[in-house]
Each structure stands twice: as structure tokens, then as C-alpha cells.
LUMLUMDREN-2810 file (N, C-alpha, C; in Angstrom, 1 decimal):
<atoms>
<atom><aa>X</aa><ch>A</ch><at>N</at><xx>-4.9</xx><yy>-16.3</yy><zz>-12.7</zz></atom>
<atom><aa>X</aa><ch>A</ch><at>CA</at><xx>-5.4</xx><yy>-16.9</yy><zz>-11.5</zz></atom>
<atom><aa>X</aa><ch>A</ch><at>C</at><xx>-6.1</xx><yy>-15.6</yy><zz>-10.7</zz></atom>
<atom><aa>X</aa><ch>A</ch><at>N</at><xx>-7.3</xx><yy>-16.0</yy><zz>-10.1</zz></atom>
<atom><aa>X</aa><ch>A</ch><at>CA</at><xx>-8.0</xx><yy>-15.0</yy><zz>-9.3</zz></atom>
<atom><aa>X</aa><ch>A</ch><at>C</at><xx>-7.4</xx><yy>-14.9</yy><zz>-8.0</zz></atom>
<atom><aa>X</aa><ch>A</ch><at>N</at><xx>-7.3</xx><yy>-13.6</yy><zz>-7.6</zz></atom>
<atom><aa>X</aa><ch>A</ch><at>CA</at><xx>-6.8</xx><yy>-13.3</yy><zz>-6.2</zz></atom>
<atom><aa>X</aa><ch>A</ch><at>C</at><xx>-8.1</xx><yy>-13.0</yy><zz>-5.4</zz></atom>
<atom><aa>X</aa><ch>A</ch><at>N</at><xx>-9.0</xx><yy>-12.3</yy><zz>-5.9</zz></atom>
<atom><aa>X</aa><ch>A</ch><at>CA</at><xx>-10.3</xx><yy>-11.9</yy><zz>-5.2</zz></atom>
<atom><aa>X</aa><ch>A</ch><at>C</at><xx>-11.4</xx><yy>-12.5</yy><zz>-6.0</zz></atom>
<atom><aa>X</aa><ch>A</ch><at>N</at><xx>-12.1</xx><yy>-13.5</yy><zz>-5.4</zz></atom>
<atom><aa>X</aa><ch>A</ch><at>CA</at><xx>-13.2</xx><yy>-14.2</yy><zz>-6.0</zz></atom>
<atom><aa>X</aa><ch>A</ch><at>C</at><xx>-14.4</xx><yy>-13.2</yy><zz>-5.9</zz></atom>
<atom><aa>X</aa><ch>A</ch><at>N</at><xx>-14.5</xx><yy>-12.5</yy><zz>-4.8</zz></atom>
<atom><aa>X</aa><ch>A</ch><at>CA</at><xx>-15.7</xx><yy>-11.6</yy><zz>-4.6</zz></atom>
<atom><aa>X</aa><ch>A</ch><at>C</at><xx>-15.9</xx><yy>-10.6</yy><zz>-5.8</zz></atom>
<atom><aa>X</aa><ch>A</ch><at>N</at><xx>-14.8</xx><yy>-10.1</yy><zz>-6.3</zz></atom>
<atom><aa>X</aa><ch>A</ch><at>CA</at><xx>-14.9</xx><yy>-9.0</yy><zz>-7.3</zz></atom>
<atom><aa>X</aa><ch>A</ch><at>C</at><xx>-14.2</xx><yy>-9.5</yy><zz>-8.6</zz></atom>
<atom><aa>X</aa><ch>A</ch><at>N</at><xx>-13.8</xx><yy>-10.7</yy><zz>-8.7</zz></atom>
<atom><aa>X</aa><ch>A</ch><at>CA</at><xx>-13.1</xx><yy>-11.3</yy><zz>-9.9</zz></atom>
<atom><aa>X</aa><ch>A</ch><at>C</at><xx>-11.9</xx><yy>-10.6</yy><zz>-10.3</zz></atom>
<atom><aa>X</aa><ch>A</ch><at>N</at><xx>-11.1</xx><yy>-10.3</yy><zz>-9.3</zz></atom>
<atom><aa>X</aa><ch>A</ch><at>CA</at><xx>-9.9</xx><yy>-9.6</yy><zz>-9.6</zz></atom>
<atom><aa>X</aa><ch>A</ch><at>C</at><xx>-8.7</xx><yy>-10.6</yy><zz>-9.7</zz></atom>
<atom><aa>X</aa><ch>A</ch><at>N</at><xx>-7.9</xx><yy>-10.5</yy><zz>-10.8</zz></atom>
<atom><aa>X</aa><ch>A</ch><at>CA</at><xx>-6.8</xx><yy>-11.5</yy><zz>-11.0</zz></atom>
<atom><aa>X</aa><ch>A</ch><at>C</at><xx>-5.5</xx><yy>-11.0</yy><zz>-10.5</zz></atom>
<atom><aa>X</aa><ch>A</ch><at>N</at><xx>-4.6</xx><yy>-11.9</yy><zz>-10.4</zz></atom>
<atom><aa>X</aa><ch>A</ch><at>CA</at><xx>-3.3</xx><yy>-11.5</yy><zz>-9.9</zz></atom>
<atom><aa>X</aa><ch>A</ch><at>C</at><xx>-2.6</xx><yy>-10.5</yy><zz>-10.8</zz></atom>
<atom><aa>X</aa><ch>A</ch><at>N</at><xx>-2.9</xx><yy>-10.7</yy><zz>-12.1</zz></atom>
<atom><aa>X</aa><ch>A</ch><at>CA</at><xx>-2.3</xx><yy>-9.7</yy><zz>-13.2</zz></atom>
<atom><aa>X</aa><ch>A</ch><at>C</at><xx>-2.9</xx><yy>-8.4</yy><zz>-12.9</zz></atom>
<atom><aa>X</aa><ch>A</ch><at>N</at><xx>-4.2</xx><yy>-8.3</yy><zz>-12.6</zz></atom>
<atom><aa>X</aa><ch>A</ch><at>CA</at><xx>-4.8</xx><yy>-6.9</yy><zz>-12.3</zz></atom>
<atom><aa>X</aa><ch>A</ch><at>C</at><xx>-4.1</xx><yy>-6.3</yy><zz>-11.1</zz></atom>
<atom><aa>X</aa><ch>A</ch><at>N</at><xx>-3.9</xx><yy>-7.0</yy><zz>-10.1</zz></atom>
<atom><aa>X</aa><ch>A</ch><at>CA</at><xx>-3.3</xx><yy>-6.5</yy><zz>-8.8</zz></atom>
<atom><aa>X</aa><ch>A</ch><at>C</at><xx>-1.9</xx><yy>-6.1</yy><zz>-9.2</zz></atom>
<atom><aa>X</aa><ch>A</ch><at>N</at><xx>-1.2</xx><yy>-6.8</yy><zz>-9.9</zz></atom>
<atom><aa>X</aa><ch>A</ch><at>CA</at><xx>0.2</xx><yy>-6.5</yy><zz>-10.3</zz></atom>
<atom><aa>X</aa><ch>A</ch><at>C</at><xx>0.2</xx><yy>-5.2</yy><zz>-11.1</zz></atom>
<atom><aa>X</aa><ch>A</ch><at>N</at><xx>-0.8</xx><yy>-5.0</yy><zz>-12.0</zz></atom>
<atom><aa>X</aa><ch>A</ch><at>CA</at><xx>-0.8</xx><yy>-3.9</yy><zz>-12.8</zz></atom>
<atom><aa>X</aa><ch>A</ch><at>C</at><xx>-1.1</xx><yy>-2.7</yy><zz>-12.0</zz></atom>
<atom><aa>X</aa><ch>A</ch><at>N</at><xx>-2.0</xx><yy>-2.8</yy><zz>-11.0</zz></atom>
<atom><aa>X</aa><ch>A</ch><at>CA</at><xx>-2.2</xx><yy>-1.7</yy><zz>-10.1</zz></atom>
<atom><aa>X</aa><ch>A</ch><at>C</at><xx>-1.0</xx><yy>-1.3</yy><zz>-9.3</zz></atom>
<atom><aa>X</aa><ch>A</ch><at>N</at><xx>-0.2</xx><yy>-2.4</yy><zz>-8.9</zz></atom>
<atom><aa>X</aa><ch>A</ch><at>CA</at><xx>0.9</xx><yy>-2.1</yy><zz>-8.2</zz></atom>
<atom><aa>X</aa><ch>A</ch><at>C</at><xx>2.0</xx><yy>-1.4</yy><zz>-9.1</zz></atom>
<atom><aa>X</aa><ch>A</ch><at>N</at><xx>2.1</xx><yy>-1.8</yy><zz>-10.3</zz></atom>
<atom><aa>X</aa><ch>A</ch><at>CA</at><xx>3.0</xx><yy>-1.2</yy><zz>-11.3</zz></atom>
<atom><aa>X</aa><ch>A</ch><at>C</at><xx>2.6</xx><yy>0.2</yy><zz>-11.5</zz></atom>
<atom><aa>X</aa><ch>A</ch><at>N</at><xx>1.3</xx><yy>0.5</yy><zz>-11.3</zz></atom>
<atom><aa>X</aa><ch>A</ch><at>CA</at><xx>0.9</xx><yy>1.9</yy><zz>-11.5</zz></atom>
<atom><aa>X</aa><ch>A</ch><at>C</at><xx>1.1</xx><yy>2.7</yy><zz>-10.3</zz></atom>
<atom><aa>X</aa><ch>A</ch><at>N</at><xx>1.5</xx><yy>2.1</yy><zz>-9.2</zz></atom>
<atom><aa>X</aa><ch>A</ch><at>CA</at><xx>1.8</xx><yy>2.9</yy><zz>-7.9</zz></atom>
<atom><aa>X</aa><ch>A</ch><at>C</at><xx>1.1</xx><yy>2.5</yy><zz>-6.7</zz></atom>
<atom><aa>X</aa><ch>A</ch><at>N</at><xx>0.1</xx><yy>1.5</yy><zz>-6.7</zz></atom>
<atom><aa>X</aa><ch>A</ch><at>CA</at><xx>-0.4</xx><yy>1.0</yy><zz>-5.5</zz></atom>
<atom><aa>X</aa><ch>A</ch><at>C</at><xx>0.6</xx><yy>0.3</yy><zz>-4.7</zz></atom>
<atom><aa>X</aa><ch>A</ch><at>N</at><xx>0.8</xx><yy>0.7</yy><zz>-3.4</zz></atom>
<atom><aa>X</aa><ch>A</ch><at>CA</at><xx>1.8</xx><yy>0.0</yy><zz>-2.6</zz></atom>
<atom><aa>X</aa><ch>A</ch><at>C</at><xx>1.3</xx><yy>-0.7</yy><zz>-1.4</zz></atom>
<atom><aa>X</aa><ch>A</ch><at>N</at><xx>0.0</xx><yy>-0.6</yy><zz>-1.1</zz></atom>
<atom><aa>X</aa><ch>A</ch><at>CA</at><xx>-0.6</xx><yy>-1.2</yy><zz>0.0</zz></atom>
<atom><aa>X</aa><ch>A</ch><at>C</at><xx>-1.9</xx><yy>-1.9</yy><zz>-0.4</zz></atom>
<atom><aa>X</aa><ch>A</ch><at>N</at><xx>-2.3</xx><yy>-2.9</yy><zz>0.5</zz></atom>
<atom><aa>X</aa><ch>A</ch><at>CA</at><xx>-3.6</xx><yy>-3.5</yy><zz>0.2</zz></atom>
<atom><aa>X</aa><ch>A</ch><at>C</at><xx>-4.8</xx><yy>-2.4</yy><zz>0.2</zz></atom>
<atom><aa>X</aa><ch>A</ch><at>N</at><xx>-4.7</xx><yy>-1.5</yy><zz>0.9</zz></atom>
<atom><aa>X</aa><ch>A</ch><at>CA</at><xx>-5.7</xx><yy>-0.4</yy><zz>0.9</zz></atom>
<atom><aa>X</aa><ch>A</ch><at>C</at><xx>-5.8</xx><yy>0.3</yy><zz>-0.4</zz></atom>
<atom><aa>X</aa><ch>A</ch><at>N</at><xx>-4.6</xx><yy>0.6</yy><zz>-1.0</zz></atom>
<atom><aa>X</aa><ch>A</ch><at>CA</at><xx>-4.5</xx><yy>1.2</yy><zz>-2.3</zz></atom>
<atom><aa>X</aa><ch>A</ch><at>C</at><xx>-5.1</xx><yy>0.3</yy><zz>-3.4</zz></atom>
<atom><aa>X</aa><ch>A</ch><at>N</at><xx>-4.7</xx><yy>-1.0</yy><zz>-3.3</zz></atom>
<atom><aa>X</aa><ch>A</ch><at>CA</at><xx>-5.2</xx><yy>-2.0</yy><zz>-4.2</zz></atom>
<atom><aa>X</aa><ch>A</ch><at>C</at><xx>-6.8</xx><yy>-1.9</yy><zz>-4.1</zz></atom>
<atom><aa>X</aa><ch>A</ch><at>N</at><xx>-7.3</xx><yy>-2.0</yy><zz>-2.9</zz></atom>
<atom><aa>X</aa><ch>A</ch><at>CA</at><xx>-8.7</xx><yy>-2.0</yy><zz>-2.6</zz></atom>
<atom><aa>X</aa><ch>A</ch><at>C</at><xx>-9.4</xx><yy>-0.7</yy><zz>-3.3</zz></atom>
<atom><aa>X</aa><ch>A</ch><at>N</at><xx>-8.7</xx><yy>0.4</yy><zz>-3.2</zz></atom>
<atom><aa>X</aa><ch>A</ch><at>CA</at><xx>-9.3</xx><yy>1.6</yy><zz>-3.8</zz></atom>
<atom><aa>X</aa><ch>A</ch><at>C</at><xx>-9.3</xx><yy>1.5</yy><zz>-5.3</zz></atom>
<atom><aa>X</aa><ch>A</ch><at>N</at><xx>-8.3</xx><yy>0.8</yy><zz>-5.9</zz></atom>
<atom><aa>X</aa><ch>A</ch><at>CA</at><xx>-8.2</xx><yy>0.7</yy><zz>-7.3</zz></atom>
<atom><aa>X</aa><ch>A</ch><at>C</at><xx>-9.2</xx><yy>-0.3</yy><zz>-7.9</zz></atom>
<atom><aa>X</aa><ch>A</ch><at>N</at><xx>-9.5</xx><yy>-1.4</yy><zz>-7.2</zz></atom>
<atom><aa>X</aa><ch>A</ch><at>CA</at><xx>-10.3</xx><yy>-2.4</yy><zz>-7.9</zz></atom>
<atom><aa>X</aa><ch>A</ch><at>C</at><xx>-11.2</xx><yy>-3.2</yy><zz>-6.9</zz></atom>
<atom><aa>X</aa><ch>A</ch><at>N</at><xx>-11.4</xx><yy>-2.7</yy><zz>-5.7</zz></atom>
<atom><aa>X</aa><ch>A</ch><at>CA</at><xx>-12.2</xx><yy>-3.3</yy><zz>-4.6</zz></atom>
<atom><aa>X</aa><ch>A</ch><at>C</at><xx>-11.7</xx><yy>-4.6</yy><zz>-4.0</zz></atom>
<atom><aa>X</aa><ch>A</ch><at>N</at><xx>-10.6</xx><yy>-5.2</yy><zz>-4.6</zz></atom>
<atom><aa>X</aa><ch>A</ch><at>CA</at><xx>-10.1</xx><yy>-6.4</yy><zz>-4.1</zz></atom>
<atom><aa>X</aa><ch>A</ch><at>C</at><xx>-9.8</xx><yy>-6.3</yy><zz>-2.5</zz></atom>
<atom><aa>X</aa><ch>A</ch><at>N</at><xx>-10.3</xx><yy>-7.2</yy><zz>-1.7</zz></atom>
<atom><aa>X</aa><ch>A</ch><at>CA</at><xx>-10.1</xx><yy>-7.2</yy><zz>-0.3</zz></atom>
<atom><aa>X</aa><ch>A</ch><at>C</at><xx>-11.0</xx><yy>-6.4</yy><zz>0.5</zz></atom>
<atom><aa>X</aa><ch>A</ch><at>N</at><xx>-12.1</xx><yy>-5.9</yy><zz>-0.1</zz></atom>
<atom><aa>X</aa><ch>A</ch><at>CA</at><xx>-13.1</xx><yy>-5.1</yy><zz>0.6</zz></atom>
<atom><aa>X</aa><ch>A</ch><at>C</at><xx>-14.4</xx><yy>-5.8</yy><zz>1.0</zz></atom>
<atom><aa>X</aa><ch>A</ch><at>N</at><xx>-14.5</xx><yy>-7.1</yy><zz>0.5</zz></atom>
<atom><aa>X</aa><ch>A</ch><at>CA</at><xx>-15.7</xx><yy>-7.8</yy><zz>0.9</zz></atom>
<atom><aa>X</aa><ch>A</ch><at>C</at><xx>-15.3</xx><yy>-8.8</yy><zz>2.0</zz></atom>
<atom><aa>X</aa><ch>A</ch><at>N</at><xx>-15.0</xx><yy>-10.0</yy><zz>1.7</zz></atom>
<atom><aa>X</aa><ch>A</ch><at>CA</at><xx>-14.8</xx><yy>-11.0</yy><zz>2.7</zz></atom>
<atom><aa>X</aa><ch>A</ch><at>C</at><xx>-13.4</xx><yy>-10.9</yy><zz>3.4</zz></atom>
<atom><aa>X</aa><ch>A</ch><at>N</at><xx>-12.4</xx><yy>-10.3</yy><zz>2.6</zz></atom>
<atom><aa>X</aa><ch>A</ch><at>CA</at><xx>-11.0</xx><yy>-10.1</yy><zz>3.2</zz></atom>
<atom><aa>X</aa><ch>A</ch><at>C</at><xx>-10.1</xx><yy>-11.3</yy><zz>3.1</zz></atom>
<atom><aa>X</aa><ch>A</ch><at>N</at><xx>-10.6</xx><yy>-12.4</yy><zz>2.5</zz></atom>
<atom><aa>X</aa><ch>A</ch><at>CA</at><xx>-9.8</xx><yy>-13.6</yy><zz>2.4</zz></atom>
<atom><aa>X</aa><ch>A</ch><at>C</at><xx>-8.6</xx><yy>-13.4</yy><zz>1.4</zz></atom>
<atom><aa>X</aa><ch>A</ch><at>N</at><xx>-8.6</xx><yy>-12.4</yy><zz>0.6</zz></atom>
<atom><aa>X</aa><ch>A</ch><at>CA</at><xx>-7.6</xx><yy>-12.3</yy><zz>-0.4</zz></atom>
<atom><aa>X</aa><ch>A</ch><at>C</at><xx>-6.5</xx><yy>-11.2</yy><zz>0.1</zz></atom>
<atom><aa>X</aa><ch>A</ch><at>N</at><xx>-6.7</xx><yy>-10.6</yy><zz>1.2</zz></atom>
<atom><aa>X</aa><ch>A</ch><at>CA</at><xx>-5.7</xx><yy>-9.6</yy><zz>1.7</zz></atom>
<atom><aa>X</aa><ch>A</ch><at>C</at><xx>-4.3</xx><yy>-10.1</yy><zz>1.8</zz></atom>
<atom><aa>X</aa><ch>A</ch><at>N</at><xx>-4.2</xx><yy>-11.3</yy><zz>2.3</zz></atom>
<atom><aa>X</aa><ch>A</ch><at>CA</at><xx>-2.8</xx><yy>-11.9</yy><zz>2.5</zz></atom>
<atom><aa>X</aa><ch>A</ch><at>C</at><xx>-2.2</xx><yy>-12.1</yy><zz>1.2</zz></atom>
<atom><aa>X</aa><ch>A</ch><at>N</at><xx>-3.0</xx><yy>-12.6</yy><zz>0.2</zz></atom>
<atom><aa>X</aa><ch>A</ch><at>CA</at><xx>-2.4</xx><yy>-12.8</yy><zz>-1.1</zz></atom>
<atom><aa>X</aa><ch>A</ch><at>C</at><xx>-2.1</xx><yy>-11.5</yy><zz>-1.8</zz></atom>
<atom><aa>X</aa><ch>A</ch><at>N</at><xx>-2.8</xx><yy>-10.5</yy><zz>-1.6</zz></atom>
<atom><aa>X</aa><ch>A</ch><at>CA</at><xx>-2.5</xx><yy>-9.1</yy><zz>-2.1</zz></atom>
<atom><aa>X</aa><ch>A</ch><at>C</at><xx>-1.2</xx><yy>-8.7</yy><zz>-1.4</zz></atom>
<atom><aa>X</aa><ch>A</ch><at>N</at><xx>-1.0</xx><yy>-8.8</yy><zz>-0.1</zz></atom>
<atom><aa>X</aa><ch>A</ch><at>CA</at><xx>0.2</xx><yy>-8.5</yy><zz>0.5</zz></atom>
<atom><aa>X</aa><ch>A</ch><at>C</at><xx>1.4</xx><yy>-9.3</yy><zz>0.0</zz></atom>
<atom><aa>X</aa><ch>A</ch><at>N</at><xx>1.2</xx><yy>-10.5</yy><zz>-0.4</zz></atom>
<atom><aa>X</aa><ch>A</ch><at>CA</at><xx>2.3</xx><yy>-11.3</yy><zz>-0.9</zz></atom>
<atom><aa>X</aa><ch>A</ch><at>C</at><xx>2.7</xx><yy>-10.8</yy><zz>-2.3</zz></atom>
<atom><aa>X</aa><ch>A</ch><at>N</at><xx>1.8</xx><yy>-10.4</yy><zz>-3.1</zz></atom>
<atom><aa>X</aa><ch>A</ch><at>CA</at><xx>2.0</xx><yy>-9.9</yy><zz>-4.4</zz></atom>
<atom><aa>X</aa><ch>A</ch><at>C</at><xx>2.8</xx><yy>-8.5</yy><zz>-4.3</zz></atom>
<atom><aa>X</aa><ch>A</ch><at>N</at><xx>2.3</xx><yy>-7.7</yy><zz>-3.4</zz></atom>
<atom><aa>X</aa><ch>A</ch><at>CA</at><xx>3.0</xx><yy>-6.4</yy><zz>-3.1</zz></atom>
<atom><aa>X</aa><ch>A</ch><at>C</at><xx>4.4</xx><yy>-6.6</yy><zz>-2.5</zz></atom>
<atom><aa>X</aa><ch>A</ch><at>N</at><xx>4.6</xx><yy>-7.7</yy><zz>-1.8</zz></atom>
<atom><aa>X</aa><ch>A</ch><at>CA</at><xx>5.9</xx><yy>-8.0</yy><zz>-1.2</zz></atom>
<atom><aa>X</aa><ch>A</ch><at>C</at><xx>7.0</xx><yy>-8.4</yy><zz>-2.2</zz></atom>
<atom><aa>X</aa><ch>A</ch><at>N</at><xx>6.6</xx><yy>-8.7</yy><zz>-3.4</zz></atom>
<atom><aa>X</aa><ch>A</ch><at>CA</at><xx>7.5</xx><yy>-9.1</yy><zz>-4.4</zz></atom>
<atom><aa>X</aa><ch>A</ch><at>C</at><xx>8.2</xx><yy>-8.0</yy><zz>-5.1</zz></atom>
<atom><aa>X</aa><ch>A</ch><at>N</at><xx>8.4</xx><yy>-6.8</yy><zz>-4.4</zz></atom>
<atom><aa>X</aa><ch>A</ch><at>CA</at><xx>9.2</xx><yy>-5.8</yy><zz>-4.9</zz></atom>
<atom><aa>X</aa><ch>A</ch><at>C</at><xx>8.3</xx><yy>-4.8</yy><zz>-5.9</zz></atom>
<atom><aa>X</aa><ch>A</ch><at>N</at><xx>7.0</xx><yy>-4.9</yy><zz>-5.7</zz></atom>
<atom><aa>X</aa><ch>A</ch><at>CA</at><xx>6.2</xx><yy>-4.0</yy><zz>-6.5</zz></atom>
<atom><aa>X</aa><ch>A</ch><at>C</at><xx>6.5</xx><yy>-2.5</yy><zz>-6.2</zz></atom>
<atom><aa>X</aa><ch>A</ch><at>N</at><xx>6.8</xx><yy>-2.2</yy><zz>-5.0</zz></atom>
<atom><aa>X</aa><ch>A</ch><at>CA</at><xx>7.0</xx><yy>-0.8</yy><zz>-4.6</zz></atom>
<atom><aa>X</aa><ch>A</ch><at>C</at><xx>8.5</xx><yy>-0.7</yy><zz>-4.0</zz></atom>
<atom><aa>X</aa><ch>A</ch><at>N</at><xx>9.1</xx><yy>0.5</yy><zz>-4.3</zz></atom>
<atom><aa>X</aa><ch>A</ch><at>CA</at><xx>10.4</xx><yy>0.7</yy><zz>-3.8</zz></atom>
<atom><aa>X</aa><ch>A</ch><at>C</at><xx>10.4</xx><yy>0.7</yy><zz>-2.3</zz></atom>
<atom><aa>X</aa><ch>A</ch><at>N</at><xx>11.5</xx><yy>0.3</yy><zz>-1.7</zz></atom>
<atom><aa>X</aa><ch>A</ch><at>CA</at><xx>11.6</xx><yy>0.4</yy><zz>-0.2</zz></atom>
<atom><aa>X</aa><ch>A</ch><at>C</at><xx>11.8</xx><yy>1.8</yy><zz>0.2</zz></atom>
<atom><aa>X</aa><ch>A</ch><at>N</at><xx>11.2</xx><yy>2.1</yy><zz>1.3</zz></atom>
<atom><aa>X</aa><ch>A</ch><at>CA</at><xx>11.3</xx><yy>3.5</yy><zz>1.8</zz></atom>
<atom><aa>X</aa><ch>A</ch><at>C</at><xx>12.6</xx><yy>3.5</yy><zz>2.6</zz></atom>
<atom><aa>X</aa><ch>A</ch><at>N</at><xx>13.1</xx><yy>4.8</yy><zz>2.6</zz></atom>
<atom><aa>X</aa><ch>A</ch><at>CA</at><xx>14.3</xx><yy>5.0</yy><zz>3.4</zz></atom>
<atom><aa>X</aa><ch>A</ch><at>C</at><xx>13.9</xx><yy>5.0</yy><zz>4.9</zz></atom>
<atom><aa>X</aa><ch>A</ch><at>N</at><xx>14.8</xx><yy>4.6</yy><zz>5.8</zz></atom>
<atom><aa>X</aa><ch>A</ch><at>CA</at><xx>14.5</xx><yy>4.8</yy><zz>7.2</zz></atom>
<atom><aa>X</aa><ch>A</ch><at>C</at><xx>14.1</xx><yy>6.2</yy><zz>7.5</zz></atom>
<atom><aa>X</aa><ch>A</ch><at>N</at><xx>13.3</xx><yy>6.3</yy><zz>8.5</zz></atom>
<atom><aa>X</aa><ch>A</ch><at>CA</at><xx>12.8</xx><yy>7.6</yy><zz>8.9</zz></atom>
<atom><aa>X</aa><ch>A</ch><at>C</at><xx>13.9</xx><yy>8.4</yy><zz>9.6</zz></atom>
<atom><aa>X</aa><ch>A</ch><at>N</at><xx>14.8</xx><yy>7.8</yy><zz>10.3</zz></atom>
<atom><aa>X</aa><ch>A</ch><at>CA</at><xx>15.9</xx><yy>8.5</yy><zz>11.0</zz></atom>
<atom><aa>X</aa><ch>A</ch><at>C</at><xx>17.1</xx><yy>8.6</yy><zz>10.0</zz></atom>
<atom><aa>X</aa><ch>A</ch><at>N</at><xx>17.3</xx><yy>9.7</yy><zz>9.5</zz></atom>
<atom><aa>X</aa><ch>A</ch><at>CA</at><xx>18.4</xx><yy>10.0</yy><zz>8.6</zz></atom>
<atom><aa>X</aa><ch>A</ch><at>C</at><xx>19.3</xx><yy>11.0</yy><zz>9.2</zz></atom>
<atom><aa>X</aa><ch>A</ch><at>N</at><xx>19.5</xx><yy>11.0</yy><zz>10.5</zz></atom>
<atom><aa>X</aa><ch>A</ch><at>CA</at><xx>20.4</xx><yy>11.9</yy><zz>11.2</zz></atom>
<atom><aa>X</aa><ch>A</ch><at>C</at><xx>19.7</xx><yy>13.2</yy><zz>11.6</zz></atom>
<atom><aa>X</aa><ch>A</ch><at>N</at><xx>18.4</xx><yy>13.3</yy><zz>11.5</zz></atom>
<atom><aa>X</aa><ch>A</ch><at>CA</at><xx>17.8</xx><yy>14.5</yy><zz>11.9</zz></atom>
<atom><aa>X</aa><ch>A</ch><at>C</at><xx>16.6</xx><yy>14.1</yy><zz>12.7</zz></atom>
<atom><aa>X</aa><ch>A</ch><at>N</at><xx>16.2</xx><yy>15.0</yy><zz>13.6</zz></atom>
<atom><aa>X</aa><ch>A</ch><at>CA</at><xx>15.1</xx><yy>14.7</yy><zz>14.5</zz></atom>
<atom><aa>X</aa><ch>A</ch><at>C</at><xx>13.8</xx><yy>14.4</yy><zz>13.6</zz></atom>
<atom><aa>X</aa><ch>A</ch><at>N</at><xx>13.0</xx><yy>13.4</yy><zz>14.0</zz></atom>
<atom><aa>X</aa><ch>A</ch><at>CA</at><xx>11.9</xx><yy>13.2</yy><zz>13.3</zz></atom>
<atom><aa>X</aa><ch>A</ch><at>C</at><xx>10.8</xx><yy>14.2</yy><zz>13.4</zz></atom>
<atom><aa>X</aa><ch>A</ch><at>N</at><xx>10.7</xx><yy>14.9</yy><zz>14.5</zz></atom>
<atom><aa>X</aa><ch>A</ch><at>CA</at><xx>9.7</xx><yy>15.8</yy><zz>14.8</zz></atom>
<atom><aa>X</aa><ch>A</ch><at>C</at><xx>10.2</xx><yy>17.3</yy><zz>14.6</zz></atom>
<atom><aa>X</aa><ch>A</ch><at>N</at><xx>11.3</xx><yy>17.4</yy><zz>13.8</zz></atom>
<atom><aa>X</aa><ch>A</ch><at>CA</at><xx>11.7</xx><yy>18.8</yy><zz>13.6</zz></atom>
<atom><aa>X</aa><ch>A</ch><at>C</at><xx>10.7</xx><yy>19.6</yy><zz>12.9</zz></atom>
<atom><aa>X</aa><ch>A</ch><at>N</at><xx>10.6</xx><yy>20.8</yy><zz>13.4</zz></atom>
<atom><aa>X</aa><ch>A</ch><at>CA</at><xx>9.6</xx><yy>21.7</yy><zz>12.7</zz></atom>
<atom><aa>X</aa><ch>A</ch><at>C</at><xx>8.3</xx><yy>21.9</yy><zz>13.5</zz></atom>
<atom><aa>X</aa><ch>A</ch><at>N</at><xx>8.1</xx><yy>20.9</yy><zz>14.4</zz></atom>
<atom><aa>X</aa><ch>A</ch><at>CA</at><xx>6.9</xx><yy>21.0</yy><zz>15.2</zz></atom>
<atom><aa>X</aa><ch>A</ch><at>C</at><xx>6.9</xx><yy>22.2</yy><zz>16.1</zz></atom>
<atom><aa>X</aa><ch>A</ch><at>N</at><xx>8.2</xx><yy>22.4</yy><zz>16.6</zz></atom>
<atom><aa>X</aa><ch>A</ch><at>CA</at><xx>8.4</xx><yy>23.7</yy><zz>17.4</zz></atom>
<atom><aa>X</aa><ch>A</ch><at>C</at><xx>7.9</xx><yy>24.9</yy><zz>16.8</zz></atom>
<atom><aa>X</aa><ch>A</ch><at>N</at><xx>8.1</xx><yy>25.0</yy><zz>15.5</zz></atom>
<atom><aa>X</aa><ch>A</ch><at>CA</at><xx>7.6</xx><yy>26.2</yy><zz>14.8</zz></atom>
<atom><aa>X</aa><ch>A</ch><at>C</at><xx>6.0</xx><yy>26.2</yy><zz>14.8</zz></atom>
<atom><aa>X</aa><ch>A</ch><at>N</at><xx>5.5</xx><yy>25.1</yy><zz>14.7</zz></atom>
<atom><aa>X</aa><ch>A</ch><at>CA</at><xx>4.0</xx><yy>25.0</yy><zz>14.7</zz></atom>
<atom><aa>X</aa><ch>A</ch><at>C</at><xx>3.4</xx><yy>25.4</yy><zz>16.0</zz></atom>
<atom><aa>X</aa><ch>A</ch><at>N</at><xx>4.1</xx><yy>25.0</yy><zz>17.1</zz></atom>
<atom><aa>X</aa><ch>A</ch><at>CA</at><xx>3.7</xx><yy>25.4</yy><zz>18.4</zz></atom>
<atom><aa>X</aa><ch>A</ch><at>C</at><xx>3.8</xx><yy>26.9</yy><zz>18.6</zz></atom>
<atom><aa>X</aa><ch>A</ch><at>N</at><xx>4.9</xx><yy>27.5</yy><zz>18.1</zz></atom>
<atom><aa>X</aa><ch>A</ch><at>CA</at><xx>5.1</xx><yy>28.9</yy><zz>18.2</zz></atom>
<atom><aa>X</aa><ch>A</ch><at>C</at><xx>4.1</xx><yy>29.8</yy><zz>17.5</zz></atom>
<atom><aa>X</aa><ch>A</ch><at>N</at><xx>3.7</xx><yy>29.2</yy><zz>16.3</zz></atom>
<atom><aa>X</aa><ch>A</ch><at>CA</at><xx>2.7</xx><yy>29.9</yy><zz>15.5</zz></atom>
<atom><aa>X</aa><ch>A</ch><at>C</at><xx>1.3</xx><yy>29.9</yy><zz>16.1</zz></atom>
<atom><aa>X</aa><ch>A</ch><at>N</at><xx>1.0</xx><yy>28.9</yy><zz>16.9</zz></atom>
<atom><aa>X</aa><ch>A</ch><at>CA</at><xx>-0.3</xx><yy>28.8</yy><zz>17.5</zz></atom>
<atom><aa>X</aa><ch>A</ch><at>C</at><xx>-0.4</xx><yy>29.6</yy><zz>18.7</zz></atom>
</atoms>
């Protein structure tokens, strides 16, 4: 089934790019142009990616300050 009619990209192709590491519609677009013309397929691409194609990221807050280390950058400047 075609996901992107503009560039003839199939659901299987999008899934293959996701399996190869593309985790966002922008990364899919970089791999095969899907979603870069009319944009009507972007939601479908998001749905395909939402099926567990990419591992969930850990929460940013893991008990340490998010901006730790920036103080050192300020001191170096």
C-alpha cells in the first residue's frame, strides 16, 4: 500500500527505513522524500513510526540536573 503518492513510497519502504533507524517523519523524509511534497502522508508516517519502530527514550530527568555542565561552559567563556 502506498503511503506517499507523490513519491511512490510504500508502507513497507517506510517500515524498512524505520527498521534501519529512522525514528521521525523528518528522518523518513531524508531517507526517501516521503512527506516532503504535499504533506498528506505525514500522519500516516507518524502512525507507522508509532507502532514501536523505535525504542522509547528514557525520561530526561534521571535524578541529575538537565543543564549540568553548562556552568563549566560559562566559566570557560
